[in-house]
TINU-243916 format. One record per residue (C-alpha): x, y negated, z; residue number from 1. Coordinates in pm, whole numbers, padded with zeros to 5 digits. Example, Ala and Ser with C-alpha at 12.3 -4.5 7.8 and 13.67 -1.06 7.14 Angstrom:
// residues 2
east_north_up_num
01230_00450_00780_1
01367_00106_00714_2
***
This chain:
// residues 654
east_north_up_num
00012_-00012_00006_1
00136_-00345_-00078_2
00314_-00538_00188_3
00163_-00867_00303_4
00474_-01052_00240_5
00451_-00939_-00123_6
00083_-01070_-00166_7
00031_-01371_-00402_8
00039_-01700_-00227_9
-00248_-01974_-00289_10
-00159_-02153_-00593_11
00043_-01884_-00752_12
-00051_-01850_-01109_13
-00049_-01464_-01051_14
-00364_-01497_-00853_15
-00575_-01565_-01182_16
-00475_-01198_-01298_17
-00640_-00907_-01135_18
-00404_-00640_-01039_19
-00079_-00888_-01039_20
-00017_-00881_-01406_21
00200_-01173_-01590_22
00014_-01506_-01674_23
-00089_-01573_-02032_24
00052_-01854_-02217_25
-00136_-02200_-02232_26
-00352_-02264_-02536_27
-00580_-02062_-02746_28
-00845_-01822_-02643_29
-00652_-01751_-02320_30
-00665_-02131_-02259_31
-01031_-02138_-02294_32
-01099_-01855_-02097_33
-00890_-02005_-01838_34
-01092_-02328_-01859_35
-01406_-02129_-01831_36
-01297_-01935_-01523_37
-01197_-02263_-01368_38
-01556_-02387_-01385_39
-01673_-02079_-01180_40
-01681_-02122_-00788_41
-01374_-02032_-00631_42
-01327_-01691_-00476_43
-01110_-01555_-00200_44
-00769_-01499_-00321_45
-00710_-01160_-00191_46
-01038_-01017_-00382_47
-00843_-00988_-00679_48
-00616_-00723_-00523_49
-00622_-00448_-00265_50
-00610_-00542_00089_51
-00237_-00524_00234_52
-00307_-00644_00596_53
-00532_-00864_00817_54
-00388_-01166_00700_55
-00424_-01086_00321_56
-00743_-01309_00292_57
-00644_-01673_00279_58
-00955_-01872_00341_59
-00956_-02078_00662_60
-01261_-01925_00806_61
-01095_-01565_00799_62
-00770_-01686_00929_63
-00936_-01858_01209_64
-01132_-01557_01321_65
-00832_-01356_01278_66
-00644_-01580_01511_67
-00914_-01552_01771_68
-00959_-01199_01769_69
-00576_-01167_01789_70
-00578_-01349_02109_71
-00879_-01146_02246_72
-00644_-00828_02175_73
-00363_-01012_02358_74
-00597_-01108_02647_75
-00725_-00727_02689_76
-00371_-00610_02634_77
-00248_-00818_02921_78
-00526_-00708_03148_79
-00411_-00342_03091_80
-00057_-00432_03142_81
-00151_-00582_03476_82
-00364_-00285_03557_83
-00073_-00060_03498_84
00148_-00267_03730_85
-00104_-00304_04007_86
-00149_00084_04013_87
00243_00124_04089_88
00284_-00170_04341_89
-00062_-00269_04466_90
00006_-00616_04345_91
-00143_-00764_04050_92
00136_-01017_04002_93
00513_-01024_04084_94
00714_-01287_03894_95
01023_-01267_04112_96
01373_-01230_03946_97
01424_-00896_04134_98
01109_-00743_04005_99
01236_-00761_03649_100
01617_-00714_03736_101
01557_-00385_03955_102
01408_-00170_03664_103
01638_-00326_03429_104
01972_-00218_03589_105
01953_00151_03499_106
02328_00214_03634_107
02200_00151_03964_108
02136_00463_04196_109
01820_00310_04340_110
01686_00268_03968_111
01339_00408_03942_112
01260_00626_03658_113
00903_00683_03514_114
00874_00990_03734_115
00845_00753_04024_116
00500_00630_03865_117
00401_01007_03883_118
00513_01003_04282_119
00453_00670_04424_120
00219_00519_04543_121
-00007_00802_04421_122
00163_01161_04365_123
00008_01366_04065_124
00080_01659_04263_125
-00190_01590_04519_126
-00424_01388_04276_127
-00376_01536_03923_128
-00646_01320_03766_129
-00410_01039_03848_130
-00190_01173_03581_131
-00443_01137_03317_132
-00485_00764_03424_133
-00125_00693_03403_134
-00101_00894_03068_135
-00357_00694_02894_136
-00238_00337_03017_137
00120_00415_02895_138
-00039_00536_02542_139
-00223_00230_02514_140
00087_00019_02606_141
00288_00208_02323_142
00016_00201_02052_143
-00111_-00135_02077_144
00197_-00347_01967_145
00289_-00070_01695_146
-00057_-00103_01540_147
-00042_-00496_01567_148
00292_-00491_01402_149
00147_-00277_01111_150
-00166_-00469_01052_151
-00096_-00829_01153_152
00281_-00832_01129_153
00607_-00817_01307_154
00580_-01165_01440_155
00221_-01111_01577_156
00350_-00816_01780_157
00607_-01027_01962_158
00344_-01164_02242_159
00250_-00812_02318_160
00596_-00714_02367_161
00637_-01031_02610_162
00323_-00908_02778_163
00482_-00538_02848_164
00790_-00703_02992_165
00643_-00989_03184_166
00302_-00836_03325_167
00390_-00452_03333_168
00756_-00513_03434_169
00888_-00262_03207_170
01173_-00430_03047_171
01322_-00099_02871_172
00964_-00007_02740_173
00960_-00370_02589_174
01313_-00326_02439_175
01200_00018_02307_176
00883_-00118_02167_177
01065_-00411_02000_178
01260_-00128_01795_179
00931_00077_01740_180
00772_-00239_01572_181
01056_-00310_01341_182
01064_00048_01221_183
00692_00045_01168_184
00648_-00306_00992_185
00988_-00433_00856_186
01148_-00375_00553_187
01334_-00141_00446_188
01200_00099_00723_189
00794_00073_00653_190
00621_00269_00420_191
00331_00241_00218_192
00162_00523_00411_193
00067_00333_00711_194
00031_00625_00957_195
00362_00729_00850_196
00516_00404_00954_197
00333_00436_01286_198
00484_00776_01359_199
00839_00649_01279_200
00778_00370_01514_201
00696_00629_01767_202
01044_00805_01766_203
01204_00532_01989_204
00955_00578_02232_205
01010_00947_02220_206
01353_00901_02309_207
01262_00651_02579_208
01036_00859_02761_209
01272_01147_02747_210
01568_00932_02910_211
01332_00770_03147_212
01161_01080_03300_213
01489_01247_03362_214
01590_01255_03720_215
01909_01369_03902_216
01909_01723_03990_217
01944_01672_04370_218
01667_01421_04432_219
01340_01441_04235_220
01371_01781_04055_221
01560_01970_04309_222
01351_02246_04470_223
01024_02169_04285_224
00802_02440_04154_225
00717_02499_03763_226
00369_02394_03841_227
00498_02053_04002_228
00749_01997_03739_229
00437_02053_03473_230
00237_01807_03655_231
00511_01534_03608_232
00557_01600_03263_233
00226_01627_03128_234
00114_01267_03158_235
00397_01203_02934_236
00285_01459_02682_237
-00076_01304_02706_238
00063_00959_02645_239
00243_01065_02327_240
-00078_01257_02182_241
-00322_00979_02299_242
-00092_00711_02137_243
-00067_00897_01814_244
-00437_00927_01809_245
-00499_00570_01902_246
-00269_00453_01607_247
-00454_00673_01359_248
-00788_00549_01494_249
-00702_00188_01426_250
-00536_00215_01110_251
-00856_00430_00973_252
-01110_00167_01127_253
-00882_-00116_00972_254
-00893_00056_00615_255
-01266_00130_00665_256
-01341_-00240_00717_257
-01099_-00335_00425_258
-00869_-00494_00695_259
-01091_-00748_00852_260
-00996_-00841_01195_261
-01160_-00653_01471_262
-01015_-00287_01429_263
-00788_-00322_01734_264
-01007_-00465_02008_265
-01250_-00213_02038_266
-00974_00061_02060_267
-00804_-00148_02318_268
-01125_-00200_02534_269
-01186_00189_02522_270
-00832_00272_02624_271
-00859_00016_02897_272
-01195_00136_03023_273
-01151_00507_03029_274
-00853_00490_03256_275
-01009_00231_03493_276
-01341_00426_03505_277
-01135_00746_03578_278
-00948_00575_03854_279
-01249_00413_04016_280
-01449_00733_03996_281
-01187_01017_04096_282
-00905_00844_04273_283
-01031_00514_04433_284
-00895_00231_04584_285
-00908_00400_04926_286
-00657_00620_04825_287
-00430_00384_04664_288
-00431_00175_04982_289
-00372_00469_05207_290
-00069_00579_04992_291
00096_00251_05004_292
00011_00264_05386_293
00148_00580_05446_294
00504_00476_05259_295
00530_00205_05484_296
00430_00346_05820_297
00405_00719_05779_298
00611_00981_05973_299
00878_00939_05679_300
00868_00559_05651_301
01201_00389_05681_302
01117_00172_05982_303
01002_00483_06175_304
01281_00715_06058_305
01362_00920_06382_306
01735_00916_06345_307
01950_00617_06205_308
02315_00519_06251_309
02316_00169_06447_310
02659_00080_06328_311
02530_-00160_06089_312
02321_-00321_06359_313
02616_-00346_06586_314
02839_-00515_06303_315
02537_-00786_06250_316
02560_-00869_06614_317
02939_-00912_06590_318
02868_-01136_06298_319
02620_-01331_06472_320
02866_-01401_06754_321
03100_-01550_06515_322
03049_-01935_06417_323
02908_-01939_06038_324
03176_-02180_05935_325
03466_-02052_06116_326
03796_-01961_05951_327
03776_-01608_05849_328
04093_-01516_06037_329
03923_-01648_06342_330
03619_-01430_06264_331
03841_-01113_06210_332
04002_-01183_06558_333
03677_-01221_06726_334
03559_-00891_06561_335
03881_-00700_06660_336
03845_-00842_07018_337
03484_-00696_07019_338
03573_-00374_06886_339
03856_-00328_07129_340
03634_-00424_07437_341
03638_-00227_07745_342
03388_00057_07778_343
03157_-00175_07991_344
03168_-00443_07752_345
03075_-00221_07477_346
02796_-00072_07671_347
02654_-00427_07730_348
02699_-00505_07351_349
02489_-00186_07271_350
02234_-00297_07519_351
02198_-00635_07349_352
02176_-00444_07016_353
01933_-00209_07180_354
01716_-00515_07253_355
01717_-00645_06920_356
01629_-00288_06792_357
01330_-00295_07048_358
01204_-00618_06908_359
01222_-00498_06559_360
01033_-00191_06672_361
00760_-00356_06836_362
00713_-00593_06525_363
00691_-00280_06305_364
00450_-00097_06554_365
00220_-00413_06560_366
00213_-00431_06191_367
00128_-00060_06166_368
-00159_-00093_06418_369
-00296_-00393_06243_370
-00284_-00255_05874_371
-00427_00065_05993_372
-00718_-00106_06164_373
-00786_-00303_05834_374
-00795_00032_05639_375
-01044_00170_05865_376
-01271_-00149_05856_377
-01250_-00159_05482_378
-01306_00196_05403_379
-01472_00367_05710_380
-01629_00651_05491_381
-01274_00734_05309_382
-01151_01094_05369_383
-00818_00947_05469_384
-00951_00768_05792_385
-00813_01075_06006_386
-00475_01034_05859_387
-00479_00664_05928_388
-00584_00708_06277_389
-00310_00960_06317_390
-00064_00723_06176_391
-00208_00443_06409_392
-00163_00649_06720_393
00160_00777_06609_394
00306_00433_06552_395
00184_00318_06923_396
00366_00614_07071_397
00681_00547_06900_398
00952_00455_07129_399
01317_00377_07107_400
01562_00617_07293_401
01798_00394_07471_402
02002_00659_07605_403
02115_00774_07266_404
02183_00411_07135_405
02406_00326_07454_406
02575_00672_07433_407
02895_00734_07233_408
02696_00834_06905_409
02567_00476_06861_410
02256_00616_06699_411
01914_00452_06681_412
01651_00728_06759_413
01289_00707_06806_414
01079_00955_06966_415
00684_01016_06980_416
00648_01308_07220_417
00558_01083_07537_418
00229_00922_07442_419
00164_00532_07502_420
-00154_00456_07713_421
-00269_00207_07433_422
-00287_00492_07204_423
-00550_00716_07397_424
-00864_00547_07222_425
-00695_00600_06907_426
-00617_00966_06973_427
-00974_01002_07134_428
-01133_00879_06778_429
-00959_01131_06578_430
-01049_01415_06820_431
-01425_01331_06870_432
-01493_01213_06501_433
-01279_01456_06306_434
-01243_01769_06528_435
-01193_02000_06205_436
-00900_01799_06077_437
-00567_01954_06118_438
-00464_01636_06280_439
-00689_01703_06561_440
-00436_01946_06693_441
-00195_01678_06770_442
-00497_01441_06906_443
-00593_01728_07143_444
-00255_01743_07309_445
-00199_01374_07332_446
-00546_01303_07482_447
-00491_01578_07732_448
-00134_01451_07845_449
-00275_01071_07877_450
-00560_01204_08071_451
-00329_01410_08327_452
-00106_01129_08363_453
-00441_00936_08492_454
-00487_01230_08729_455
-00808_01363_08544_456
-00685_01726_08567_457
-01026_01877_08490_458
-01064_01646_08186_459
-00725_01740_08040_460
-00800_02104_08092_461
-01135_02073_07898_462
-00949_01926_07607_463
-00687_02202_07602_464
-00919_02471_07470_465
-00751_02740_07280_466
-00730_02605_06915_467
-00676_02833_06614_468
-00421_02685_06381_469
-00556_02535_06050_470
-00536_02777_05759_471
-00231_02718_05570_472
-00179_02773_05180_473
-00168_03117_05066_474
00143_03259_04914_475
-00014_03269_04571_476
-00213_02946_04541_477
-00475_02951_04264_478
-00415_02708_03990_479
-00576_02382_04101_480
-00833_02210_03846_481
-00758_01868_03712_482
-01018_01717_03943_483
-00908_01886_04247_484
-00807_01669_04527_485
-00537_01784_04757_486
-00590_01797_05136_487
-00549_01424_05264_488
-00304_01556_05538_489
-00086_01732_05288_490
00141_01454_05211_491
00209_01387_05585_492
00378_01709_05606_493
00203_01774_05931_494
00331_02095_06137_495
00056_02196_06384_496
00261_02466_06547_497
00486_02235_06788_498
00172_02073_06882_499
00011_02397_06957_500
00285_02531_07167_501
00311_02212_07381_502
-00075_02243_07431_503
-00080_02602_07526_504
00230_02509_07751_505
00060_02236_07931_506
-00274_02422_07977_507
-00061_02718_08137_508
00127_02480_08383_509
-00202_02303_08486_510
-00378_02641_08556_511
-00096_02760_08742_512
-00059_02451_08960_513
-00393_02277_08984_514
-00517_02442_09304_515
-00225_02320_09528_516
-00390_02341_09883_517
-00185_02075_10022_518
-00112_01815_09753_519
-00392_01885_09502_520
-00320_01734_09147_521
-00087_01463_09275_522
00232_01677_09153_523
00122_01747_08813_524
00009_01379_08777_525
00355_01274_08881_526
00528_01510_08649_527
00328_01384_08364_528
00408_01020_08439_529
00793_01119_08380_530
00947_01027_08043_531
01216_01271_07962_532
01392_01034_07740_533
01428_00749_08011_534
01738_00710_08198_535
01726_00875_08531_536
01489_01132_08423_537
01691_01411_08603_538
01717_01198_08921_539
01333_01150_08912_540
01275_01521_08898_541
01509_01586_09177_542
01309_01332_09395_543
00980_01499_09300_544
01104_01831_09385_545
01240_01726_09720_546
00892_01529_09772_547
00695_01854_09686_548
00944_02127_09834_549
00648_02335_09957_550
00404_02288_09657_551
00314_02510_09387_552
00495_02300_09143_553
00829_02320_09311_554
00965_02599_09083_555
00897_02399_08773_556
01053_02076_08881_557
01371_02262_08968_558
01372_02450_08623_559
01289_02114_08438_560
01597_01968_08647_561
01806_02243_08563_562
01737_02213_08181_563
01819_01854_08194_564
02188_01878_08242_565
02377_01811_07930_566
02687_02030_08004_567
02598_02372_07853_568
02794_02586_08118_569
02651_02393_08398_570
02326_02420_08275_571
02330_02808_08216_572
02450_02832_08582_573
02155_02630_08717_574
01919_02833_08494_575
02072_03153_08608_576
02019_03044_08980_577
01672_02927_08923_578
01577_03294_08777_579
01736_03449_09082_580
01568_03203_09308_581
01213_03208_09178_582
01161_03601_09053_583
00777_03532_09070_584
00710_03187_08983_585
00536_03056_08702_586
00824_02873_08596_587
01047_03181_08547_588
00928_03253_08158_589
01060_02898_08095_590
01374_02946_08257_591
01436_03297_08111_592
01390_03157_07759_593
01620_02860_07818_594
01888_03051_07946_595
01839_03314_07648_596
01884_03027_07407_597
02213_02916_07576_598
02357_03262_07553_599
02266_03325_07196_600
02415_03020_07066_601
02735_03049_07290_602
03048_02913_07144_603
03344_03149_07043_604
03333_03499_07006_605
03191_03613_07316_606
02947_03888_07175_607
02858_04001_07510_608
02667_03684_07596_609
02479_03702_07263_610
02374_04062_07343_611
02268_03935_07697_612
02046_03682_07539_613
01902_03905_07302_614
01820_04150_07599_615
01683_03866_07787_616
01443_03766_07525_617
01313_04119_07487_618
01269_04128_07867_619
01081_03819_07844_620
00862_03909_07549_621
00782_04238_07730_622
00722_04097_08063_623
00529_03776_07980_624
00394_03847_07635_625
00102_03663_07684_626
00235_03349_07787_627
00368_03068_07537_628
00730_03151_07634_629
00681_03533_07578_630
00534_03468_07241_631
00799_03226_07147_632
01052_03471_07253_633
00898_03752_07033_634
00914_03510_06744_635
01279_03439_06781_636
01353_03824_06805_637
01172_03877_06497_638
01374_03611_06305_639
01687_03718_06452_640
01632_04094_06372_641
01531_03981_05998_642
01843_03770_05962_643
02073_04054_06106_644
01901_04308_05855_645
01956_04065_05563_646
02332_04036_05653_647
02356_04384_05705_648
02208_04492_05339_649
02434_04211_05194_650
02750_04350_05349_651
02668_04722_05231_652
02804_04739_04876_653
02540_04901_04623_654
***
């Protein structure tokens, strides 16, 4: 098909001849014929030959309508780009320089690939239909500029490429589409077969998708199943097929209407509306908001990472102690003096850094609480409300372990196993409103701990009813349909077993010590109020043991005190003394298990201690098999024997 650039211009003598033949010489019959033709009404110039593009008609009305519809196409396309960017960052606009430079620097180890679109904020592994949404959006982003370049010309496609860069924040996609538009519409690459030009223009996109979806083997693709890998790749295959289909449809409609304007806008509208409807119908705003909330304040969020190296915070504190405008040598001298300070001075510095970290943690906790509260108010019927309640309560329970920071390791460690009194209403809501949720296992334990701390022993015991662990996935899960939504708790990687063990341990402790004839529930309440991560925990246990020497809880207090010793040999000696001293107490299984763990993990080649530890575990499982410690001992024995059998089979040659 002829090229728009080769079409006759207004005023060209070739326009008088149909088919583009040579003009006749003036005079004679031809001159008379030309004069007669001049007396007829003027016709559109492009009517004399086949249409080559949308701009082939040169009348003013047609060109005005073409320009207006092109602006409509651009407006729809900008909305599509904004929607795709919003799905990834939950912000419609972000014009900061970093938002453009970050995806542009492909050499940076933190550079995001297109696979990140499949995993954040909504993962296709949990919501497969979201992959269809992303695939259709990318197909429209690819197909629209190429089709505009073919029908309107290369220069008309440049604003669409700018929209990909500015609104979709995909600089490398914009660069790729620039090459695609050149191949599809500019000589010598274009062909008379328009769809062939479109397919040639898709070649750079294929290369881009291949390179942009590759991930390092040790990050995104390591350890994933074939099904998960297929879910990550399938959206891009869908994008390629949908883009080719969209190009064919646009070119077909354009030829059907003889290249009048308006062939692109309906297809853009459909390609925009389809993923938007799928998203709001099968994914929803609540899931998008929740996924972002989970990434910020969930169990694996950066601000709530359990263990972090605090060396950088200490260095920042050192730098704050120096004058901003001081000489570099003077600053270096101050840093060296601080690093070489006495142990007491270093401990004081770490205490100050601990205060800074504690203030930062309190800010993060407050922000997490407020955002979780806003989510529950905005989406009270969402299936993610139990997860948000869990994150909200867990954020309130998060505390800073000052002992680990002040110690030699200089690590910032957080813990959540000693619940905060402010989290009790949140845990209670999770337990009462969503008792069937797997997260209710954690709520049951925390509510019981907090009630016991208040002295409500009967209420705590009523909460600690035996609870069966939630059914986990089978060994061979059935293939999930496209519209299947994964469990909302799956992304939290929640493990109920530790909570179930602690709940059963607490229940057995209450049942064995609640009916103290002299002290009643006071010893249990006092023990529940002690935070094991606070300084002086061992001294507090010793004080309680001395205070309730003739109480039912005395043996438990002594065993907890013996287990709190940091020196392994001293701890083993104390636990052995507890076993000999309390042969019939309810704390005996706990002391036996703790000592067996130390013996099995003894340093050096002392095989006799490991053998003694295994024998102690077998004795514990046989004598106290109905207790939580006996069942834990049986589980450890199964694991140890299975590991031993595996090593034996590996050592024996075939």
